[in-house]
N, C-alpha and C positions, 0 to 999 in steps of 0.2 A: 293809242288811247282815244276813245270816243267821247265827246264833250256834249252835255245836255243841260237844260235848265233844271230838270227834275229827274232823278232816278229812283224808281220804286222798286224795292226788293221784295218779291213775292207776289204772285198773281191770283191770290184768293179773292173772295168777295171785297174786302177791305182795299187790297191792292188795285183791283180792277175799277173800283169806285173812285179812288183817288186818281187813277190814270184817266178815267172819263172826265172828271172835274178839271183836272190839270191841263189836259190836252184841249178841252173845250174853252179854257182861258187862254189858248193860244201860245202855251209853254211848250217848249221842246221836251217831250216826256218819253221816257223808255221804262218799261216794266221788265225787270229780269227775274226769270222763273227758272228753276232747275228741273221741275217736273212738267205737268200740264197745268194750263190755266183753269182756275176753279178752286184750287186748294182741296181742303177736305170734303166739300160739299160734292165734288166730282165722284166721290166714292159713296155718296149717300143715296140710298134707293129713293126715298121720298121726303120731301120737304112740305111741312102743313102749318109752319108758323111764320112764314115770310108774307108780310101784307100784300094783298092783291092776288095771291095764289093760294087758294083753299088747299090745293094738293098739286105738287109738281115734282118731277124727278129731279135729283140732285145734279145729274150730269146735263140735263136740259137747262136748269136754272143757270149753270156755270156758262153754258155755250151762249145763252142769252146775254149775260153780263159781258162776256168776252166780245161778243158782236157789237153790242152797244158802245163800249169803250173804243173798239177799233174804229167806229163810224166817225168819231171825232178826232182821229189820227193817233191814237196811242199805238206805239210800236212796242212789240212783245219779243223779247229775245230769250232763246234758250241758253242759260248759263247758271253756274253755280258761285255766288258771291261768298268769298271766304274771308273777306276783310274789309273794313270800313275805317278810314283815318282822315284827319283834317291836314290840308296842305294849304297854308295861308287862309284865304277866304273860302276855298273851295274843299270840297269832299272828293276823296278818291276811293273807288270801290275796285277791288282786285277780284276777278272771276277766274274760273279755270280756263277760260278761253280768251278773255280780253279784259282790259281795264277800262273804267268809266269815270269821267270827271263831271261834277255837278255842283250847281249853286245850292240845291237842296236835295235832301235824301228822306224818303218815306220808307221806313222799314216794316214790312208786313209779312215777317218770315214764320209766323205761327209757331208750331212745336212738333214734338215727336213723341210717340207713345212711350209712357213710363213703363219700365220693365219690372217684372215681379222679382227678378233677381234670385231665383231659386234654381237648384240642380236640374238640369234636363231642358230648361227654357231655351237657352242658346242652342244647344245640340239639336234640338227637335223644331226649331224655328223653320218654318216652310214644310215641315213634316207632321203637321197637325197643330202646331203652335202658330196662331195668326192673330194679327192685330186689326184686320179688316174683314168684317162679316160680309159685307157686300161683295168684296173681292173673291173670299174663299169659301163662303158658306155652302155653295152648290157642290162643293167637293165632299161633303160630308153628309150627303143625303142618306137617310135610313140609319144614322149613327146616333149614339149618345154624345152630347156636346156640353162642355163646362164652360161657363162665362164667369169671369171674376170681376167684381166690383159692384157698387150699388148706386152710382150716379145715373144721370140721363143717359149717357151713351151706353153703359152697360146693360141697362134694362131694355132700351130701344133695340140694341143689338140682339139681346137674348130673344125678344119678340120676333125679330126678323129671323133668326135662325131656327125657329120653330117651323118654318116653311120647309126645312130640309130635315132637320133631326127628329128622331122619334121621341126624343126627351131632351130638355135643356135644364142643366143645373145652373142656377144663379148663386155663386158663393160669395157671401159678403162678410166682412169682419165684424160688422155690428148687428144689431138686432132689429134695425129698420133701415129702409132705403133713404137715399139722399135724393133720389129722382123726384120730378115734378109729379104731383098727385095724379094728373091725368095719365101719365106713363105708367105709374104704379098700378092704377085701376086696370089698366089693359093687361099687364102682366099677371095680376092676381087672378084674373078671369080666364087666363090662358091655361088649359088643362095639361099641356105639354111641359109647362114650366114648374120645376120644384125648387124652392128657396132653401138654401142651407146657410143658417144664420151663425154669427159669431164664430166664423172659421176662415182660416187663410190657408193658401196652398204652401206646402213645404217642399214639395218635389214633384216633377213631371216625369213619368216612367214610359219607357218603351225602347226598343232596340232600333228598328229602322223607322217606325212611326209611333206617334202618341198611342199608348195603350191604357194608361190610367193617371190619375192625378191624386197625390197624397195630401190630404188636408188635415189641419190641427184646429180643434176647438180651443179658442183663446181663453175660454173660462174654465174648462175642465182639464185642458191639456191633452185630451183623447186624440189620437190620430186614427185615420182610416183611409183606405184606398177607394176611389170611385173608378169604376171601369168607364172610361171615355175615349172617343175616337179623335177628339180634337179639344184644344183649350185656347179660348179667346179672352185674354186679359184687356180689361178697360178701366184702368185705375188712374186715368188721368195722363198728362204728358208733360214733357220737360220743354219750357219755352227756348226757341232758337235765338238766343240773346248774346252768344259768346263769338260775335264777329267784329267786335270794335277794338281797335288798337288803343284808342283812348278810352279812358274809364267812363262808363255809362252807369247811370244810377238804377239799380234794380233792388227788389225786395229779396228776402231770404231764399224765395223759390226760384229766382232768376228772371222773374217778370220785370220788364222795363217800366220805370216810373215816369209818368208824363204830367204835365200841367193839363188845364182844361183845353188847350188848343192842341193837345197830343205831342207838344214838343218836349223833347228830353232835356236833360242838363247841358247836352252838347247843341249849341246854337246851330240852327240850320238843319237839325235831324229831328224827324218826327217818328213816333211808334205808334202803330194802330193794330187793332184786332187781337188775336189770342196771344201775341207775344208781350202785350202790355198788361200791368196791373189794372184789374177791374173787377166788378162784381161777379159777371156771368160771361159766358162765351156763347154768343148767337151770331146768326148771320147778320141780323139788324144791327147789332153793336158794331160789328166790323164795317158795315156800310156807312154808319153814322161816323165812326172813327175817321174813315177814308175821306169823306166829305169834308170834315172839319180840318184834317191835316192839308188837305189840297188847297183849301181856300186860305189857310194860314200860310203855306209855303208861297203861295201866289202874292200875298201881301208882302212877305219877306223878300221876295225877289223884285217886287215893284220898288222897294226901298234901297235896292242894291247899290245904286249909284248916287243916292242922296247924301 
């Protein structure tokens, strides 16, 4: 078992920022990440709403954040934390490869895509059903593509997919989008995008690959098939908050509830970024959360022996 002052779970923007501040405070800090540093922004083509960068590639921003955090001594370990629990005053984290002991824990685990839950989705996952336009969009060059959702992610990814598809359907269950107006305006001006309102998918069809999607109008009950080569659902995600042995306070959606210092109901555990309950999910939110949590954890550890 390896012992640290602070263990951060997840190396997205929030986790890397927390690691930067914690390491800079001369705390022995490790960031445990099951994938690659950067989190979701590593799979984002362009970021245009992070202050100081009018436009920067997501992967480039992630690398800059990682390099900056490592400069101050942050250690980043590849492992998957499966459980966190309290042992006396310490927190114990179980990973697939090792165990970690810490005075303070900062949870930055984000979430995973919410599934449509319709027939054909699971069977055709990786065969035309994808949850990452940046990762898989190029595979569907010259095809018709369906995007499901009406928020920022769905509309932004729909716009991106017009680089490859000859036509992109954006299927939304309501009659207006939830995305920011500036994003909506771009989509409405794009001749390759066709919106299908008041509709939900009920089945994804295909033998070896996606061939069509069956949709249902929620107002009329009418169903129809759209011939498409790919389906990209962007209907939100499920927060990764089920790694605690002891009860952690969450809302009905599973988002962790924190105070203004990002601390959870479990003393010595902070939650930041997309895994916690907040108004919006932005890189700037995660960075601010990470700063606050790291400073709060530092003060908590300073009082450790008082």
